[in-house]
Backbone as CSV, one residue per row, in Angstrom:
resi,resn,N_x,N_y,N_z,CA_x,CA_y,CA_z,C_x,C_y,C_z
1,MET,0.845,-1.196,0.000,0.000,0.000,0.000,0.876,1.240,0.000
2,LYS,0.626,2.133,-0.956,1.356,3.389,-0.983,0.544,4.467,-0.282
3,ARG,1.282,5.356,0.372,0.662,6.502,0.999,1.330,7.748,0.463
4,GLY,0.728,8.884,0.726,1.306,10.140,0.277,0.826,11.284,1.125
5,GLN,1.447,12.450,0.927,1.009,13.654,1.615,1.059,14.804,0.626
6,THR,0.093,15.701,0.697,0.007,16.796,-0.253,1.109,17.816,0.007
7,THR,1.609,18.420,-1.080,2.709,19.379,-0.974,2.339,20.755,-1.512
8,ALA,1.097,20.935,-1.945,0.651,22.232,-2.458,0.305,23.140,-1.280
9,ARG,1.069,24.211,-1.088,0.883,25.064,0.091,-0.441,25.827,0.058
10,ALA,-0.959,26.101,-1.138,-2.223,26.833,-1.231,-3.427,25.905,-1.180
11,GLY,-3.187,24.601,-1.014,-4.271,23.634,-0.995,-4.350,22.872,-2.315
12,LEU,-4.971,21.706,-2.299,-5.059,20.847,-3.474,-6.496,20.368,-3.640
13,CYS,-7.038,20.534,-4.845,-8.427,20.141,-5.102,-8.549,18.620,-5.185
14,LEU,-9.517,18.081,-4.471,-9.897,16.669,-4.576,-11.140,16.613,-5.463
15,ARG,-11.029,15.884,-6.595,-12.115,15.846,-7.575,-12.744,14.457,-7.631
16,ASP,-13.965,14.387,-8.144,-14.648,13.094,-8.240,-14.263,12.330,-9.505
17,ALA,-13.465,12.974,-10.382,-12.944,12.331,-11.586,-11.705,13.111,-12.025
18,PRO,-10.784,12.501,-12.789,-9.580,13.216,-13.229,-9.903,14.432,-14.091
19,LYS,-8.977,15.371,-14.121,-8.987,16.557,-14.986,-10.164,17.495,-14.716
20,VAL,-11.330,17.210,-15.266,-12.454,18.158,-15.192,-13.535,17.720,-14.218
21,GLY,-13.208,16.760,-13.329,-14.191,16.298,-12.362,-14.606,17.402,-11.400
22,ASN,-15.748,17.246,-10.790,-16.225,18.221,-9.806,-15.343,18.202,-8.565
23,ILE,-15.112,19.377,-7.995,-14.317,19.485,-6.770,-15.186,19.069,-5.587
24,ILE,-14.697,18.063,-4.829,-15.474,17.596,-3.677,-14.857,18.015,-2.353
25,ASP,-13.583,18.505,-2.406,-12.952,18.996,-1.176,-11.676,19.739,-1.556
26,ALA,-11.198,20.569,-0.633,-9.906,21.237,-0.780,-9.006,20.708,0.326
27,LEU,-7.943,20.001,-0.045,-7.072,19.347,0.918,-5.972,20.289,1.380
28,LYS,-5.793,20.385,2.676,-4.769,21.251,3.241,-3.372,20.692,2.976
29,TYR,-2.393,21.575,3.016,-0.980,21.188,2.898,-0.637,20.132,3.945
30,GLY,0.000,19.033,3.508,0.400,17.970,4.430,-0.673,16.936,4.701
31,THR,-1.825,17.011,3.999,-2.890,16.019,4.202,-2.391,14.630,3.841
32,GLN,-2.680,13.641,4.699,-2.253,12.259,4.473,-3.262,11.531,3.588
33,LEU,-2.738,10.757,2.631,-3.579,10.071,1.666,-3.157,8.626,1.494
34,GLU,-4.121,7.755,1.231,-3.850,6.401,0.774,-4.034,6.407,-0.743
35,VAL,-2.998,5.976,-1.486,-3.053,6.016,-2.944,-3.694,4.731,-3.453
36,LEU,-4.824,4.859,-4.160,-5.576,3.706,-4.648,-5.181,3.329,-6.070
37,SER,-4.774,4.295,-6.878,-4.246,4.033,-8.214,-3.364,5.206,-8.600
38,GLN,-2.451,4.983,-9.569,-1.430,5.991,-9.833,-1.174,6.145,-11.330
39,GLU,-1.487,7.357,-11.855,-1.122,7.746,-13.216,-0.768,9.231,-13.134
40,THR,-1.172,10.038,-14.148,-0.977,11.487,-14.038,-1.804,12.022,-12.878
41,TRP,-2.993,11.457,-12.733,-3.849,11.747,-11.590,-3.832,10.548,-10.653
42,LEU,-3.832,10.807,-9.359,-3.883,9.734,-8.376,-5.303,9.560,-7.867
43,LYS,-5.741,8.331,-7.804,-6.988,8.046,-7.096,-6.602,7.819,-5.645
44,VAL,-7.178,8.601,-4.725,-6.733,8.573,-3.335,-7.910,8.457,-2.384
45,LYS,-7.566,8.096,-1.162,-8.544,8.027,-0.082,-7.999,8.829,1.085
46,THR,-8.766,9.798,1.574,-8.316,10.613,2.691,-8.518,9.859,4.003
47,GLU,-7.951,10.408,5.087,-8.058,9.747,6.382,-9.495,9.710,6.893
48,ASN,-10.361,10.616,6.380,-11.762,10.588,6.817,-12.653,9.815,5.843
49,GLY,-12.007,9.078,4.872,-12.759,8.166,4.023,-13.175,8.690,2.664
50,GLN,-12.915,9.970,2.362,-13.282,10.506,1.058,-12.402,9.894,-0.037
51,ILE,-12.987,9.554,-1.165,-12.255,9.006,-2.301,-12.402,9.963,-3.480
52,GLY,-11.280,10.262,-4.137,-11.316,11.168,-5.277,-9.994,11.171,-5.996
53,TYR,-9.761,12.208,-6.819,-8.570,12.279,-7.662,-7.832,13.588,-7.403
54,VAL,-6.486,13.519,-7.373,-5.646,14.708,-7.221,-4.490,14.604,-8.203
55,LEU,-3.916,15.755,-8.572,-2.750,15.768,-9.455,-1.546,15.148,-8.745
56,ALA,-0.883,14.203,-9.407,0.236,13.481,-8.805,1.421,14.401,-8.497
57,ASP,1.547,15.511,-9.248,2.690,16.419,-9.048,2.704,17.043,-7.665
58,TYR,1.561,17.026,-6.986,1.464,17.707,-5.697,1.258,16.745,-4.529
59,VAL,1.728,15.506,-4.713,1.661,14.514,-3.642,3.013,13.831,-3.527
60,GLU,3.568,13.832,-2.320,4.837,13.147,-2.039,4.511,11.737,-1.570
61,LEU,4.965,10.728,-2.323,4.619,9.345,-2.035,5.620,8.700,-1.101
62,SER,5.159,7.702,-0.364,6.042,6.922,0.508,5.471,5.529,0.633
63,GLU,6.310,4.624,1.175,5.871,3.252,1.423,5.622,3.046,2.915
64,LEU,5.343,4.135,3.621,5.185,4.088,5.074,4.071,3.134,5.472
65,LYS,4.400,2.228,6.389,3.424,1.245,6.865,2.607,1.832,8.011
66,ALA,1.388,1.372,8.131,0.575,1.758,9.291,1.213,1.192,10.544
67,VAL,1.157,1.939,11.627,1.802,1.520,12.870,0.804,0.810,13.760
68,ALA,1.062,-0.434,14.065,0.199,-1.209,14.951,0.726,-1.118,16.377
69,ILE,-0.162,-0.969,17.330,0.223,-0.852,18.731,-0.063,-2.168,19.441
70,GLU,0.935,-2.714,20.071,0.782,-3.953,20.811,0.760,-3.661,22.304
71,PRO,-0.201,-4.236,23.052,-0.270,-3.999,24.498,1.049,-4.346,25.179
72,GLY,1.503,-3.456,26.053,2.724,-3.715,26.800,3.994,-3.380,26.055
73,ASN,3.883,-2.955,24.785,5.065,-2.634,24.008,5.667,-1.330,24.509
74,THR,7.022,-1.273,24.562,7.690,-0.061,25.050,7.507,1.113,24.108
75,ALA,7.033,0.858,22.881,6.792,1.946,21.933,5.318,2.302,21.853
76,GLN,4.550,1.933,22.882,3.116,2.171,22.873,2.811,3.635,22.577
77,HIS,1.738,3.843,21.796,1.275,5.152,21.374,2.109,5.742,20.236
78,THR,2.977,4.963,19.601,3.665,5.446,18.408,2.636,5.723,17.325
79,GLN,2.649,6.932,16.799,1.728,7.304,15.728,2.381,8.393,14.892
80,ILE,2.626,8.089,13.623,3.239,9.073,12.743,2.169,10.074,12.301
81,MET,2.496,11.345,12.406,1.556,12.418,12.104,2.268,13.518,11.328
82,THR,1.496,14.418,10.764,2.028,15.639,10.157,1.725,16.799,11.084
83,TYR,2.760,17.517,11.494,2.566,18.676,12.367,2.199,19.890,11.518
84,HIS,1.116,20.549,11.882,0.678,21.753,11.185,1.043,22.970,12.044
85,PRO,2.019,23.764,11.606,2.450,24.928,12.389,1.295,25.856,12.714
86,LYS,1.359,26.417,13.906,0.315,27.348,14.345,0.603,28.772,13.890
87,THR,1.859,29.033,13.488,2.264,30.357,13.035,3.142,30.205,11.798
88,SER,3.508,31.339,11.208,4.413,31.317,10.050,5.868,31.198,10.475
89,ARG,6.124,31.019,11.761,7.513,30.864,12.241,8.142,29.564,11.734
90,ILE,7.307,28.574,11.407,7.812,27.310,10.868,7.347,27.171,9.427
91,GLN,8.312,27.008,8.520,8.015,26.863,7.105,8.841,25.707,6.539
92,GLY,8.709,25.441,5.253,9.515,24.409,4.616,8.742,23.143,4.318
93,GLN,9.432,22.008,4.431,8.844,20.713,4.117,7.826,20.288,5.180
94,PRO,6.860,19.431,4.795,5.922,18.900,5.794,6.680,18.214,6.932
95,ILE,6.229,18.439,8.160,6.905,17.885,9.329,6.224,16.582,9.719
96,ARG,6.856,15.449,9.399,6.347,14.122,9.707,7.080,13.610,10.935
97,ILE,6.345,13.402,12.018,6.957,13.045,13.297,6.099,12.020,14.034
98,ASP,6.687,11.407,15.049,5.942,10.597,16.003,5.136,11.557,16.880
99,ARG,3.885,11.202,17.170,3.056,12.090,17.983,3.702,12.383,19.336
100,GLN,4.530,11.489,19.843,5.207,11.724,21.119,6.303,12.782,21.011
101,PHE,6.596,13.246,19.793,7.571,14.315,19.570,6.873,15.638,19.282
102,GLU,5.550,15.620,19.218,4.785,16.812,18.858,5.003,17.951,19.851
103,HIS,5.059,17.624,21.157,5.216,18.683,22.161,6.551,19.409,22.005
104,VAL,7.549,18.710,21.451,8.856,19.342,21.210,8.731,20.392,20.111
105,ILE,8.058,20.050,19.017,7.900,21.005,17.923,7.068,22.202,18.376
106,GLU,6.047,21.948,19.184,5.231,23.053,19.713,6.090,23.990,20.558
107,TRP,6.965,23.430,21.382,7.847,24.243,22.221,8.838,25.027,21.365
108,LEU,9.394,24.386,20.336,10.310,25.082,19.436,9.608,26.250,18.752
109,GLU,8.348,26.050,18.373,7.605,27.134,17.726,7.416,28.311,18.676
110,GLU,7.176,28.038,19.943,7.063,29.104,20.937,8.392,29.841,21.095
111,LYS,9.493,29.094,21.089,10.815,29.708,21.232,11.175,30.558,20.010
112,LEU,10.788,30.119,18.837,11.010,30.915,17.633,10.291,32.254,17.756
113,GLN,9.059,32.208,18.247,8.274,33.434,18.446,8.952,34.332,19.482
114,GLN,9.417,33.726,20.568,10.057,34.493,21.636,11.298,35.236,21.150
115,HIS,12.090,34.576,20.298,13.353,35.174,19.835,13.221,35.866,18.485
116,ASP,11.994,35.935,17.959,11.713,36.664,16.725,12.563,36.160,15.552
117,ILE,12.601,34.835,15.385,13.253,34.230,14.233,12.308,33.175,13.657
118,SER,12.683,32.620,12.513,11.857,31.607,11.857,12.707,30.400,11.485
119,MET,12.041,29.312,11.172,12.715,28.039,10.920,12.208,27.444,9.610
120,TRP,13.142,26.993,8.779,12.800,26.317,7.530,13.167,24.848,7.689
121,VAL,12.169,23.976,7.677,12.391,22.544,7.888,12.771,21.886,6.560
122,THR,13.888,21.173,6.560,14.347,20.478,5.350,14.139,18.972,5.430
123,SER,13.992,18.428,6.652,13.831,16.980,6.790,13.242,16.653,8.155
124,SER,12.421,15.607,8.190,11.887,15.107,9.472,11.957,13.581,9.437
125,LEU,10.819,12.894,9.350,10.840,11.429,9.286,11.545,10.969,8.013
126,ARG,12.437,9.985,8.163,13.138,9.416,7.008,13.014,7.903,7.008
127,GLU,13.054,7.344,5.803,13.040,5.898,5.661,14.460,5.358,5.771
128,PRO,14.709,4.357,6.621,16.047,3.775,6.739,16.554,3.261,5.389
129,GLY,17.822,3.532,5.115,18.431,3.040,3.892,18.191,3.895,2.671
130,LYS,17.342,4.921,2.794,17.041,5.790,1.662,18.067,6.911,1.601
131,ALA,18.576,7.203,0.395,19.599,8.239,0.226,19.071,9.599,0.673
132,VAL,19.948,10.383,1.315,19.588,11.721,1.783,20.314,12.738,0.909
133,SER,19.554,13.569,0.218,20.165,14.562,-0.664,20.706,15.738,0.139
134,ALA,21.860,16.243,-0.292,22.484,17.437,0.309,22.698,17.297,1.815
135,ALA,23.069,16.096,2.270,23.309,15.881,3.700,24.562,16.630,4.142
136,VAL,24.505,17.259,5.319,25.654,17.984,5.859,26.729,17.005,6.316
137,VAL,26.306,15.897,6.942,27.219,14.828,7.353,26.611,13.502,6.903
138,ASN,27.382,12.438,6.951,26.848,11.129,6.612,25.750,10.755,7.602
139,PRO,24.574,10.346,7.115,23.465,10.013,8.018,23.842,8.897,8.992
140,ALA,23.342,8.995,10.230,23.625,7.989,11.252,22.949,6.671,10.899
141,THR,23.580,5.576,11.310,23.016,4.248,11.055,21.700,4.065,11.793
142,LEU,21.632,4.560,13.015,20.401,4.494,13.815,19.970,5.920,14.153
143,SER,19.444,6.599,13.165,19.083,8.004,13.304,17.728,8.168,13.974
144,ASN,17.586,9.234,14.747,16.282,9.569,15.314,15.296,10.040,14.247
145,HIS,15.794,10.368,13.046,14.899,10.674,11.928,14.038,9.459,11.582
146,PHE,14.565,8.245,11.779,13.854,7.031,11.377,12.573,6.809,12.185
147,ILE,12.496,7.401,13.375,11.324,7.203,14.232,10.531,8.496,14.436
148,GLY,10.880,9.538,13.666,10.136,10.788,13.767,10.436,11.588,15.014
149,HIS,11.682,11.471,15.508,12.090,12.223,16.698,13.247,13.169,16.393
150,ALA,13.302,13.679,15.161,14.373,14.599,14.773,13.910,15.453,13.602
151,ILE,14.478,16.649,13.513,14.250,17.511,12.347,15.580,18.131,11.937
152,ASP,15.702,18.426,10.641,16.815,19.212,10.115,16.250,20.544,9.664
153,ILE,16.975,21.616,9.935,16.424,22.952,9.719,17.487,23.929,9.240
154,ASN,17.051,25.035,8.695,17.808,26.279,8.605,17.016,27.302,9.416
155,LEU,17.685,28.313,9.904,17.017,29.385,10.635,17.146,30.677,9.838
156,PHE,16.182,31.577,10.003,16.277,32.836,9.262,15.537,33.957,9.996
157,THR,15.980,35.158,9.696,15.325,36.375,10.189,14.830,37.142,8.963
158,GLU,14.334,38.328,9.189,13.881,39.128,8.053,15.050,39.579,7.180
159,ASN,16.280,39.504,7.730,17.451,40.004,7.004,18.478,38.939,6.628
160,GLN,18.524,37.816,7.363,19.602,36.845,7.149,19.091,35.419,7.137
161,TRP,19.804,34.579,6.372,19.532,33.146,6.300,20.700,32.422,6.964
162,PHE,20.408,31.557,7.928,21.448,30.836,8.655,21.426,29.375,8.221
163,ASN,22.319,29.042,7.268,22.444,27.666,6.791,23.483,26.926,7.630
164,SER,23.896,25.746,7.196,24.808,24.931,8.007,26.124,25.634,8.295
165,SER,26.685,26.326,7.305,27.985,26.968,7.516,27.887,28.116,8.515
166,LYS,26.800,28.914,8.434,26.634,30.016,9.391,26.319,29.487,10.784
167,LEU,25.463,28.470,10.872,25.125,27.911,12.179,26.336,27.273,12.840
168,ASN,27.218,26.724,12.039,28.386,26.033,12.580,29.370,26.981,13.246
169,ARG,29.284,28.257,12.918,30.214,29.237,13.499,29.716,29.824,14.818
170,LEU,28.518,29.449,15.237,27.932,30.052,16.433,28.425,29.382,17.706
171,ASN,28.736,30.196,18.701,29.082,29.711,20.035,27.874,29.973,20.931
172,ILE,27.267,28.905,21.458,26.021,29.093,22.211,26.214,28.939,23.722
173,LYS,27.445,28.908,24.179,27.689,28.796,25.623,27.245,30.063,26.343
174,ASP,26.953,29.915,27.634,26.426,31.034,28.422,27.297,32.279,28.330
175,ASP,28.622,32.098,28.394,29.503,33.262,28.444,29.607,33.980,27.099
176,SER,29.016,33.395,26.045,29.057,34.046,24.731,27.809,34.876,24.463
177,LEU,26.767,34.712,25.293,25.516,35.433,25.061,25.637,36.890,25.450
178,GLN,25.012,37.754,24.646,25.037,39.177,24.903,23.781,39.596,25.667
179,THR,23.864,40.698,26.363,22.734,41.158,27.182,21.967,42.303,26.537
180,SER,22.265,42.600,25.287,21.632,43.720,24.592,20.115,43.556,24.547
181,LEU,19.404,44.674,24.728,17.950,44.665,24.627,17.491,44.674,23.175
182,THR,18.410,45.010,22.267,18.119,44.968,20.830,19.147,44.060,20.164
183,PRO,19.040,42.744,20.374,20.036,41.810,19.862,20.086,41.758,18.337
184,SER,21.249,41.475,17.816,21.424,41.320,16.376,20.746,40.037,15.911
185,ASP,20.651,39.870,14.592,20.071,38.647,14.042,20.835,37.424,14.544
186,GLU,22.158,37.501,14.509,22.976,36.372,14.954,22.749,36.065,16.424
187,GLU,22.598,37.106,17.229,22.384,36.898,18.663,21.021,36.247,18.934
188,ARG,20.004,36.617,18.173,18.690,36.005,18.354,18.729,34.515,18.024
189,VAL,19.452,34.166,16.952,19.609,32.754,16.590,20.393,32.023,17.667
190,ARG,21.447,32.666,18.162,22.274,32.069,19.210,21.456,31.799,20.472
191,ARG,20.596,32.740,20.855,19.772,32.574,22.055,18.758,31.439,21.878
192,PHE,18.217,31.304,20.671,17.289,30.211,20.398,17.988,28.864,20.577
193,LEU,19.149,28.703,19.965,19.876,27.436,20.062,20.353,27.176,21.490
194,HIS,20.690,28.233,22.220,21.073,28.095,23.623,19.906,27.515,24.419
195,ASP,18.692,28.009,24.158,17.511,27.477,24.847,17.268,26.016,24.480
196,VAL,17.474,25.666,23.208,17.292,24.279,22.775,18.177,23.344,23.595
197,VAL,19.427,23.723,23.777,20.400,22.848,24.454,20.283,22.920,25.972
198,TYR,20.145,24.133,26.513,20.280,24.308,27.963,18.964,24.531,28.714
199,ALA,17.895,24.883,28.013,16.644,25.199,28.721,15.554,24.161,28.512
200,SER,15.709,23.268,27.534,14.621,22.349,27.203,14.292,21.385,28.336
201,SER,15.315,20.853,29.012,15.062,19.850,30.058,14.339,20.438,31.258
202,ALA,14.542,21.734,31.512,13.912,22.392,32.653,12.590,23.062,32.267
203,SER,12.233,22.996,30.994,11.012,23.649,30.521,9.816,22.743,30.719
204,LYS,8.668,23.187,30.235,7.428,22.408,30.381,7.480,21.092,29.623
205,ILE,8.352,20.976,28.612,8.411,19.723,27.852,9.245,18.664,28.565
206,GLN,10.096,19.105,29.510,10.914,18.179,30.308,11.612,17.134,29.432
207,THR,12.182,17.610,28.343,12.894,16.760,27.400,14.251,17.380,27.113
208,THR,15.305,16.607,27.239,16.645,17.109,26.955,16.900,17.019,25.457
209,LEU,16.891,18.171,24.800,17.104,18.202,23.363,18.588,18.300,23.033
210,ARG,18.933,17.865,21.842,20.321,17.938,21.383,20.382,18.768,20.096
211,TRP,21.388,19.628,20.016,21.655,20.390,18.803,22.874,19.781,18.129
212,GLY,22.746,19.504,16.834,23.823,18.836,16.112,25.116,19.622,16.027
213,GLY,25.068,20.917,16.319,26.300,21.702,16.339,27.257,21.261,17.426
214,ASN,26.744,20.504,18.414,27.591,19.966,19.483,28.059,18.548,19.186
215,PHE,27.671,17.987,18.024,28.085,16.636,17.670,29.506,16.656,17.103
216,SER,30.079,15.491,17.011,31.368,15.333,16.329,31.259,14.151,15.365
217,PRO,31.255,14.392,14.045,31.371,15.701,13.389,30.114,16.542,13.569
218,SER,30.291,17.842,13.439,29.198,18.786,13.656,28.104,18.625,12.599
219,ASP,26.859,18.727,13.044,25.687,18.675,12.157,24.742,19.787,12.599
220,PRO,25.105,21.053,12.329,24.419,22.200,12.951,22.991,22.442,12.507
221,VAL,22.495,21.686,11.523,21.103,21.873,11.095,20.164,20.904,11.810
222,HIS,20.686,20.098,12.710,19.940,18.981,13.293,19.506,19.262,14.737
223,ILE,18.256,18.873,15.067,17.753,18.898,16.446,17.022,17.586,16.699
224,ASP,17.311,16.915,17.821,16.564,15.709,18.187,16.468,15.594,19.707
225,ASP,15.774,14.534,20.167,15.607,14.338,21.608,16.504,13.224,22.153
226,GLY,17.405,12.686,21.309,18.361,11.689,21.774,17.748,10.378,22.221
227,LEU,16.556,10.037,21.718,15.901,8.819,22.187,16.742,7.571,21.904
228,ASN,17.493,7.577,20.809,18.328,6.415,20.480,19.453,6.203,21.483
229,ILE,19.701,7.205,22.321,20.737,7.095,23.362,20.108,6.920,24.735
230,TRP,19.108,7.767,25.061,18.540,7.757,26.416,17.678,6.529,26.688
231,ASP,16.998,6.010,25.655,16.117,4.848,25.845,16.218,3.955,24.614
232,ASN,17.289,3.177,24.571,17.591,2.355,23.413,16.485,1.354,23.098
233,ALA,15.898,0.752,24.142,14.853,-0.249,23.943,13.626,0.379,23.284
234,LYS,13.244,1.561,23.744,12.092,2.252,23.171,12.360,2.639,21.729
235,TYR,13.590,3.084,21.451,13.957,3.447,20.087,13.784,2.258,19.144
236,TYR,14.342,1.097,19.523,14.269,-0.086,18.666,12.828,-0.547,18.482
237,ALA,12.022,-0.451,19.528,10.628,-0.864,19.430,9.866,0.020,18.443
238,LYS,10.106,1.329,18.511,9.463,2.255,17.576,9.949,1.991,16.148
239,LEU,11.232,1.744,16.000,11.798,1.497,14.677,11.142,0.283,14.024
240,ARG,10.960,-0.783,14.806,10.356,-2.002,14.263,8.879,-1.804,13.940
241,GLN,8.204,-0.971,14.733,6.789,-0.711,14.472,6.600,0.098,13.205
242,ILE,7.387,1.156,13.044,7.208,2.045,11.896,7.734,1.414,10.610
243,TRP,8.856,0.716,10.711,9.498,0.108,9.538,9.686,-1.400,9.790
244,PRO,8.607,-2.186,9.763,8.705,-3.608,10.114,9.608,-4.413,9.188
245,GLU,9.878,-3.910,7.991,10.719,-4.668,7.068,12.189,-4.280,7.174
246,TYR,12.491,-3.296,8.044,13.871,-2.863,8.189,14.645,-3.894,8.997
247,VAL,15.739,-4.384,8.447,16.543,-5.414,9.104,17.661,-4.743,9.887
248,LEU,17.703,-4.999,11.186,18.731,-4.405,12.054,19.983,-5.253,12.055
């Protein structure tokens, strides 16, 4: 069974027949679909049961399996979802994550608002073994991307874009932070990343986040919750649930 998600930011028409069919719904960006047939137009089924046709150019396909929950499993409540940003502070690719990681993205969105910067998401959930285009470093063998507990990003303000090379030059330690009431663009980005590393565990999310700029080798576009390290058993259980055909 193939699945897909819509990529048209202005919405995508769901029709009762290809090309000139009547419009039966307007699908929001990131809507999850089950693909029933595939040509220039896809015959699809939405999560609420509607069946119709959409242009294939505006649907990103995947072989993602439905996640079954087994009683007593350490990965209980694993559910892959698309996060819909509440503000324009988060832009870019659809954010596909485990629902247990949703509170992290919500907290990051609040922090972006607090520091008056924005985030462009380039990657979230990934399929194991699938090539990663334009990777900053070689992808990890057991990445938190595989279970929807990681995102790759660029940060930006109204004046500057902070890609991997710019982010890699930032020092986010306490003694490097400035006390200016009108911080520069770089300082606002630095304060955001400082909060990610040093304030997340003490915040309402009570999750110790990791910034890839502290990794060796450095991966400054990456943020995750370190589940593959802090709870190895839970990580493996989620991995097997989401990707049952993946051989460890």
